[in-house]
SELO-890937 format. One record per residue (C-alpha): residue in three letters; x, y, z. Coordinates in steps of 0.02 Angstrom, whole numbers. Layout:
<nodes>
{residu->ALA	u->X	v->Y	w->Z} .
...
</nodes>
This chain:
<nodes>
{residu->MET	u->-6723	v->-2006	w->-3632} .
{residu->LEU	u->-6587	v->-2097	w->-3540} .
{residu->THR	u->-6421	v->-2039	w->-3473} .
{residu->GLY	u->-6267	v->-2133	w->-3419} .
{residu->GLY	u->-6307	v->-2316	w->-3441} .
{residu->GLY	u->-6226	v->-2384	w->-3285} .
{residu->PRO	u->-6292	v->-2475	w->-3133} .
{residu->GLY	u->-6405	v->-2401	w->-3001} .
{residu->THR	u->-6470	v->-2226	w->-3029} .
{residu->SER	u->-6342	v->-2174	w->-3160} .
{residu->THR	u->-6477	v->-2207	w->-3291} .
{residu->SER	u->-6635	v->-2108	w->-3261} .
{residu->LEU	u->-6785	v->-2043	w->-3356} .
{residu->ILE	u->-6836	v->-1861	w->-3364} .
{residu->ASN	u->-6996	v->-1894	w->-3268} .
{residu->LEU	u->-6895	v->-1968	w->-3124} .
{residu->ASP	u->-6782	v->-1815	w->-3126} .
{residu->LEU	u->-6937	v->-1705	w->-3116} .
{residu->TYR	u->-6997	v->-1806	w->-2967} .
{residu->ARG	u->-6830	v->-1791	w->-2878} .
{residu->ILE	u->-6813	v->-1605	w->-2912} .
{residu->THR	u->-6990	v->-1566	w->-2856} .
{residu->LEU	u->-7026	v->-1681	w->-2710} .
{residu->GLN	u->-6854	v->-1721	w->-2642} .
{residu->ASN	u->-6764	v->-1556	w->-2670} .
{residu->PHE	u->-6920	v->-1445	w->-2655} .
{residu->ASP	u->-6865	v->-1344	w->-2807} .
{residu->VAL	u->-7031	v->-1319	w->-2893} .
{residu->GLY	u->-6968	v->-1181	w->-3009} .
{residu->ALA	u->-6830	v->-1289	w->-3083} .
{residu->ALA	u->-6949	v->-1435	w->-3105} .
{residu->ALA	u->-7075	v->-1323	w->-3193} .
{residu->ALA	u->-6941	v->-1256	w->-3310} .
{residu->LEU	u->-6881	v->-1432	w->-3349} .
{residu->GLY	u->-7059	v->-1488	w->-3380} .
{residu->ILE	u->-7091	v->-1346	w->-3502} .
{residu->CYS	u->-6929	v->-1383	w->-3595} .
{residu->PHE	u->-6977	v->-1566	w->-3605} .
{residu->LEU	u->-7149	v->-1518	w->-3671} .
{residu->VAL	u->-7072	v->-1407	w->-3806} .
{residu->VAL	u->-6952	v->-1545	w->-3861} .
{residu->LEU	u->-7094	v->-1672	w->-3870} .
{residu->SER	u->-7202	v->-1550	w->-3968} .
{residu->VAL	u->-7065	v->-1524	w->-4098} .
{residu->ILE	u->-7038	v->-1712	w->-4114} .
{residu->MET	u->-7224	v->-1746	w->-4132} .
{residu->GLY	u->-7244	v->-1606	w->-4259} .
{residu->ARG	u->-7107	v->-1679	w->-4367} .
{residu->LEU	u->-7177	v->-1854	w->-4349} .
{residu->LEU	u->-7352	v->-1800	w->-4398} .
{residu->ALA	u->-7284	v->-1703	w->-4547} .
{residu->VAL	u->-7191	v->-1857	w->-4610} .
{residu->LEU	u->-7343	v->-1969	w->-4584} .
{residu->ASN	u->-7459	v->-1847	w->-4674} .
{residu->ARG	u->-7337	v->-1831	w->-4818} .
{residu->ASN	u->-7330	v->-2021	w->-4836} .
{residu->THR	u->-7520	v->-2038	w->-4837} .
{residu->ASP	u->-7533	v->-1905	w->-4972} .
{residu->ILE	u->-7416	v->-2007	w->-5082} .
{residu->LEU	u->-7519	v->-2165	w->-5056} .
{residu->GLU	u->-7683	v->-2079	w->-5101} .
{residu->ASP	u->-7621	v->-2022	w->-5273} .
</nodes>
């Protein structure tokens, strides 16, 4: 996931934000919360993707 789109550090990935929050700002709690939120979002996306893929394979088998 990208933000901004400009030069330098205005575009960053979530994993780089986690790195900065944890190791540069020493805010382990905020980084853990962001990591859990990211995990939940990825789980929802993967669940939807797998449901669509399984539905398409069921159609092909008939």
